[in-house]
C-alpha positions as CSV (number, residue, x, y, z in Angstrom):
1,X,114.6,-34.3,42.2
2,X,113.7,-37.0,39.7
3,X,114.6,-39.7,42.2
4,X,114.3,-39.6,45.9
5,X,113.0,-37.0,48.4
6,X,113.5,-33.4,49.0
7,X,113.8,-32.0,52.5
8,X,112.9,-28.5,53.5
9,X,113.6,-26.9,56.8
10,X,111.5,-24.8,59.1
11,X,113.9,-22.0,60.1
12,X,113.6,-20.8,63.7
13,X,115.1,-17.4,64.3
14,X,116.9,-18.7,67.5
15,X,119.2,-20.8,65.3
16,X,120.6,-17.7,63.6
17,X,122.0,-16.5,66.9
18,X,123.8,-19.8,67.8
19,X,127.1,-19.5,65.9
20,X,129.4,-22.4,65.1
21,X,132.6,-20.7,64.0
22,X,131.2,-18.5,61.1
23,X,128.0,-20.4,60.3
24,X,125.0,-21.3,62.4
25,X,123.4,-24.3,64.0
26,X,121.0,-24.7,61.1
27,X,123.9,-25.2,58.7
28,X,125.3,-28.0,60.9
29,X,121.8,-29.7,61.0
30,X,121.6,-29.5,57.2
31,X,125.0,-31.1,56.9
32,X,124.0,-34.0,59.1
33,X,120.8,-34.5,57.2
34,X,122.7,-34.5,53.9
35,X,124.9,-37.2,55.2
36,X,121.9,-39.4,56.1
37,X,121.5,-40.7,52.5
38,X,125.1,-41.8,52.1
39,X,125.1,-43.2,55.6
40,X,122.3,-45.6,54.6
41,X,124.5,-46.7,51.6
42,X,127.4,-47.3,54.0
43,X,125.1,-49.5,56.2
44,X,124.0,-51.5,53.2
45,X,127.6,-51.9,52.1
46,X,128.4,-53.3,55.5
47,X,125.4,-55.6,55.4
48,X,126.0,-56.9,51.9
49,X,129.7,-57.4,52.6
50,X,129.7,-59.0,56.0
51,X,126.2,-60.2,57.0
52,X,124.5,-61.2,53.7
53,X,127.1,-61.6,51.0
54,X,125.6,-60.3,47.8
55,X,128.1,-58.9,45.3
56,X,125.6,-57.2,43.0
57,X,123.9,-55.3,45.8
58,X,127.3,-54.5,47.3
59,X,128.5,-53.0,44.1
60,X,125.3,-51.0,43.5
61,X,125.5,-49.5,46.9
62,X,129.2,-48.6,46.5
63,X,128.5,-46.9,43.2
64,X,125.5,-45.0,44.6
65,X,127.6,-44.0,47.7
66,X,130.5,-42.8,45.6
67,X,128.3,-40.9,43.1
68,X,126.3,-39.2,45.9
69,X,129.6,-38.2,47.7
70,X,130.9,-36.3,44.7
71,X,131.3,-32.6,45.7
72,X,128.8,-31.6,43.0
73,X,126.0,-29.5,44.3
74,X,123.1,-30.5,44.9
75,X,124.4,-34.1,45.3
76,X,124.8,-35.0,49.0
77,X,128.6,-34.7,48.8
78,X,128.2,-31.2,47.3
79,X,125.9,-30.1,50.1
80,X,128.2,-31.5,52.8
81,X,131.2,-29.8,51.1
82,X,129.3,-26.5,50.9
83,X,128.1,-26.7,54.6
84,X,131.7,-27.4,55.8
85,X,133.0,-24.4,53.9
86,X,130.1,-22.3,55.3
87,X,131.0,-23.4,58.9
88,X,134.7,-22.6,58.5
89,X,134.7,-19.7,56.0
90,X,131.3,-18.1,56.3
91,X,128.2,-18.4,54.1
92,X,129.3,-16.0,51.3
93,X,132.8,-17.5,50.8
94,X,131.5,-21.0,51.2
95,X,128.8,-20.5,48.6
96,X,131.3,-19.1,46.1
97,X,134.0,-21.7,46.6
98,X,131.5,-24.6,46.5
99,X,129.8,-23.2,43.4
100,X,133.0,-23.0,41.4
101,X,134.4,-26.3,42.7
102,X,131.1,-28.0,41.9
103,X,131.2,-26.7,38.3
104,X,134.8,-27.8,37.8
105,X,134.3,-31.3,39.2
106,X,131.1,-31.7,37.3
107,X,132.8,-30.7,34.0
108,X,135.7,-33.2,34.6
109,X,133.2,-35.9,35.6
110,X,131.0,-35.3,32.6
111,X,134.0,-35.4,30.3
112,X,135.1,-38.7,31.7
113,X,131.5,-40.1,31.4
114,X,131.3,-38.9,27.8
115,X,134.6,-40.6,26.9
116,X,133.6,-43.8,28.7
117,X,130.2,-43.9,27.0
118,X,131.8,-43.7,23.6
119,X,134.5,-46.3,24.4
120,X,132.1,-48.7,26.1
121,X,129.2,-47.9,23.8
122,X,126.9,-47.6,26.9
123,X,124.0,-45.2,26.5
124,X,123.1,-45.4,30.2
125,X,126.2,-43.4,31.0
126,X,124.9,-40.6,28.7
127,X,121.8,-40.4,30.9
128,X,124.0,-39.9,34.0
129,X,125.8,-37.1,32.1
130,X,122.5,-35.5,31.1
131,X,121.3,-35.7,34.6
132,X,124.4,-34.0,35.9
133,X,124.1,-31.3,33.2
134,X,120.5,-30.7,34.1
135,X,121.2,-30.3,37.9
136,X,124.2,-28.1,37.2
137,X,122.3,-25.8,34.9
138,X,119.5,-25.5,37.5
139,X,121.9,-24.8,40.3
140,X,123.9,-22.2,38.2
141,X,120.7,-20.4,37.6
142,X,119.9,-20.3,41.3
143,X,123.4,-19.2,42.1
144,X,123.2,-16.2,39.7
145,X,120.0,-15.1,41.3
146,X,121.5,-15.3,44.8
147,X,124.7,-13.6,43.7
148,X,122.6,-10.7,42.2
149,X,120.6,-10.5,45.5
150,X,123.8,-10.3,47.5
151,X,125.1,-7.5,45.3
152,X,121.9,-5.5,45.7
153,X,122.0,-6.0,49.5
154,X,125.6,-4.9,49.7
155,X,124.9,-1.8,47.5
156,X,122.0,-0.9,49.8
157,X,124.1,-1.3,52.9
158,X,126.9,0.8,51.4
159,X,124.5,3.6,50.4
160,X,122.9,3.7,53.8
161,X,126.3,3.7,55.5
162,X,127.3,6.9,53.6
């Protein structure tokens, strides 16, 4: 990511056997870690609202929190949305639904940003839109690779089953 950190997980095989509805314990851990970033913003919102009144820092943290909680993958909200779907609907269905929902919301959000940037004549909004376009294009490419892999695996299982 251009800003922030990336987290990778060491996957222990024992987690694949501990099911939580239709997903596994690793999915739940990923969801909790994805919520850690927005949680920090919520703590700062509380601090700057109650303990140390500072309007500018309060508004900045509110905006960052709201932006990160958009259900656009790979933003934190998109990850949380995907993991919740995976827990309740299974990994395949959760991935498909979160992918299409993410694209739809990103398209709507990008259209709003484009209109606002023209009306307000604010070039910084265009950078937000370009960032969203970049991460969506990258995630769409990854999704297509995974989808093709799932199709190959399903075909191999069907052939072996006959």
